[in-house]
SERO-4910 file (N, C-alpha, C, O; in steps of 0.05 Angstrom, whole numbers):
BEGIN
 pado doro    nc1    nc2    nc3   cac1   cac2   cac3    cc1    cc2    cc3    oc1    oc2    oc3
  Met    A   2717    868   1687   2695    844   1677   2674    862   1673   2669    880   1689
  Lys    A   2653    853   1642   2625    868   1638   2597    865   1648   2584    844   1649
  Pro    A   2591    885   1654   2573    892   1672   2543    866   1678   2529    857   1696
  Lys    A   2551    862   1639   2518    854   1628   2529    832   1640   2526    840   1663
  Ile    A   2541    805   1643   2558    792   1654   2544    774   1675   2544    749   1677
  Leu    A   2525    801   1695   2521    786   1721   2493    783   1718   2477    773   1735
  Thr    A   2485    793   1689   2455    790   1696   2452    752   1686   2431    740   1688
  Leu    A   2474    740   1676   2472    713   1668   2494    695   1684   2507    677   1673
  Ile    A   2497    700   1710   2509    685   1733   2500    705   1762   2492    727   1769
  Cys    A   2509    675   1771   2492    681   1802   2502    668   1827   2521    654   1821
  Asp    A   2497    668   1854   2521    651   1879   2502    618   1877   2480    608   1882
  Pro    A   2542    611   1862   2536    584   1859   2514    572   1878   2500    557   1865
  Ile    A   2507    574   1905   2497    562   1928   2475    569   1935   2457    553   1941
  Thr    A   2475    590   1934   2450    610   1943   2426    612   1915   2404    601   1918
  Arg    A   2434    624   1892   2426    631   1867   2420    642   1876   2397    633   1880
  Glu    A   2422    668   1891   2420    695   1896   2446    723   1876   2471    721   1874
  Ala    A   2428    746   1863   2449    761   1848   2467    762   1867   2466    755   1891
  Leu    A   2493    776   1844   2521    780   1847   2521    815   1850   2502    827   1840
  Glu    A   2540    827   1862   2546    856   1846   2575    853   1843   2586    832   1850
  Ile    A   2590    876   1833   2612    870   1828   2624    901   1838   2618    924   1831
  Arg    A   2651    888   1862   2664    913   1881   2685    909   1875   2698    888   1872
  Thr    A   2693    936   1873   2728    937   1888   2742    958   1905   2742    982   1910
  Glu    A   2754    935   1913   2770    955   1939   2802    955   1932   2810    942   1913
  Pro    A   2817    965   1944   2852    948   1941   2862    929   1963   2853    929   1986
  Asp    A   2878    917   1957   2903    901   1948   2910    899   1989   2900    911   2008
  Ser    A   2923    886   1987   2952    899   2012   2966    910   1991   2984    920   2005
  Arg    A   2974    917   1960   2996    928   1944   2979    955   1954   2992    969   1970
  Gly    A   2956    964   1949   2956    980   1942   2932    974   1906   2911    985   1904
  His    A   2937    966   1897   2915    948   1869   2895    946   1884   2893    940   1907
  Leu    A   2871    956   1859   2860    963   1861   2843    935   1858   2856    923   1841
  Gln    A   2823    920   1866   2811    878   1853   2781    879   1854   2765    887   1870
  Glu    A   2782    869   1833   2743    869   1823   2737    840   1833   2749    819   1826
  Phe    A   2718    842   1852   2690    814   1845   2679    814   1868   2683    823   1891
  Leu    A   2656    795   1851   2636    800   1846   2635    790   1887   2653    781   1901
  Ile    A   2599    799   1896   2610    792   1928   2564    784   1929   2547    798   1918
  Asn    A   2562    769   1937   2527    770   1949   2525    778   1970   2536    771   1991
  Pro    A   2508    796   1965   2507    819   1980   2475    814   2011   2465    834   2022
  Lys    A   2471    797   2014   2454    773   2029   2478    771   2051   2480    782   2073
  Thr    A   2496    753   2037   2506    735   2052   2537    739   2060   2548    731   2081
  Ser    A   2546    749   2043   2572    771   2035   2592    755   2026   2609    767   2013
  Arg    A   2597    728   2029   2605    722   2003   2613    722   1977   2597    728   1960
  Arg    A   2641    716   1970   2665    741   1955   2675    716   1937   2687    697   1946
  Phe    A   2670    719   1920   2688    712   1889   2698    728   1875   2688    744   1860
  Pro    A   2735    721   1883   2754    730   1857   2746    733   1835   2729    718   1825
  Ile    A   2764    767   1814   2759    762   1789   2771    755   1782   2762    773   1767
  Arg    A   2791    743   1772   2820    742   1747   2810    752   1730   2787    749   1723
  Asp    A   2829    765   1720   2831    773   1687   2803    766   1667   2795    761   1644
  Gly    A   2794    770   1703   2755    787   1673   2738    760   1683   2713    761   1682
  Ile    A   2752    731   1694   2732    717   1697   2737    699   1729   2755    688   1741
  Pro    A   2707    706   1732   2700    701   1767   2700    669   1779   2686    650   1772
  Ile    A   2710    670   1790   2723    641   1804   2707    626   1822   2709    635   1845
  Phe    A   2691    606   1822   2671    605   1827   2679    578   1853   2666    572   1873
  Leu    A   2706    567   1842   2700    543   1847   2724    554   1891   2738    572   1902
  Glu    A   2719    540   1894   2726    538   1931   2750    515   1941   2745    491   1940
  Gly    A   2773    524   1950   2787    510   1958   2813    506   1936   2800    508   1915
  Glu    A   2832    503   1930   2860    495   1912   2837    479   1895   2813    475   1901
  Val    A   2852    471   1873   2852    460   1857   2879    449   1849   2903    454   1853
  Ser    A   2865    434   1836   2897    400   1830   2887    389   1801   2866    394   1789
  Gly    A   2909    372   1793   2914    359   1774   2922    376   1751   2931    398   1754
  Ala    A   2919    363   1724   2914    385   1707   2907    413   1707   2917    427   1689
  Asn    A   2887    427   1728   2877    445   1726   2892    471   1735   2894    495   1730
  Lys    A   2904    445   1758   2927    468   1778   2947    479   1744   2947    499   1729
  Asn    A   2960    454   1745   2986    461   1716   2981    476   1695   2999    487   1682
  Tyr    A   2953    478   1691   2946    503   1672   2941    522   1680   2941    543   1666
  Gln    A   2931    520   1720   2933    555   1732   2961    561   1729   2973    582   1721
  Lys    A   2966    548   1733   3000    561   1738   3011    569   1708   3012    592   1700
  Ala    A   3019    546   1692   3028    572   1666   3009    590   1659   3015    612   1649
  Asn    A   2994    585   1663   2976    613   1656   2975    639   1667   2973    660   1654
  Ser    A   2978    636   1699   2997    648   1703   3010    674   1710   3008    695   1722
  Leu    A   3036    649   1687   3060    650   1682   3074    670   1659   3093    685   1655
  Ala    A   3045    656   1646   3048    681   1616   3035    699   1621   3042    719   1608
  Ile    A   3009    705   1641   3011    733   1641   3032    745   1651   3047    762   1640
  Ala    A   3033    739   1667   3064    757   1689   3078    760   1661   3077    784   1657
  Lys    A   3089    750   1644   3111    749   1621   3108    774   1609   3122    794   1613
  Val    A   3077    770   1586   3063    790   1581   3055    811   1588   3049    829   1571
  Arg    A   3053    817   1623   3052    845   1633   3070    849   1634   3071    871   1623
  Phe    A   3104    841   1643   3118    848   1645   3134    863   1617   3143    886   1616
  Leu    A   3132    841   1593   3147    856   1569   3131    877   1558   3138    889   1537
  His    A   3102    884   1575   3081    904   1554   3090    928   1575   3080    950   1571
  Arg    A   3110    926   1598   3111    944   1609   3157    957   1604   3171    978   1606
  Leu    A   3161    928   1596   3188    947   1587   3178    957   1559   3178    981   1556
  Ile    A   3169    943   1538   3163    960   1530   3147    988   1519   3160   1002   1503
  Cys    A   3127    994   1526   3119   1021   1539   3139   1033   1545   3147   1053   1532
  Ser    A   3157   1020   1573   3173   1059   1580   3193   1056   1561   3201   1080   1558
  His    A   3205   1042   1548   3222   1032   1518   3208   1059   1502   3216   1082   1503
  Leu    A   3194   1051   1492   3179   1070   1465   3160   1091   1487   3149   1111   1476
  Lys    A   3157   1087   1514   3153   1120   1528   3119   1115   1529   3110   1122   1551
  Cys    A   3104   1108   1515   3070   1098   1512   3054   1111   1544   3056   1108   1569
  Lys    A   3037   1126   1523   3015   1128   1547   2992   1111   1544   2981   1101   1525
  Arg    A   2984   1111   1576   2961   1105   1586   2936   1107   1590   2925   1091   1604
***
C-alpha cells in the first residue's frame, strides 16, 4: 500500500490516524497491516487494499471475494511457473 494513502484514511470508529506496519505471518511471509497506535486496532491489507470490514462478508461479496482470491492465486502460480521456466530475476 502506498504511504500517501494514509493521508486519506483513518480508523473507521475513532477517526484517528493509522500507521502501516509489517510483520511475518505463521509461514514467515511478511504481511502488511494498518494499526491505530492508540487503540492497537489492526486492519489487514490484502493486495494493497486495507480491509476495514469486521467479521465475515456474505452473499455476493463473499462469492466475489472467493473468485478474486482464486484468480489472484492462479496468476501468482502462473507467474512463478513462467519465471522458473525462463529463469526470471526478481
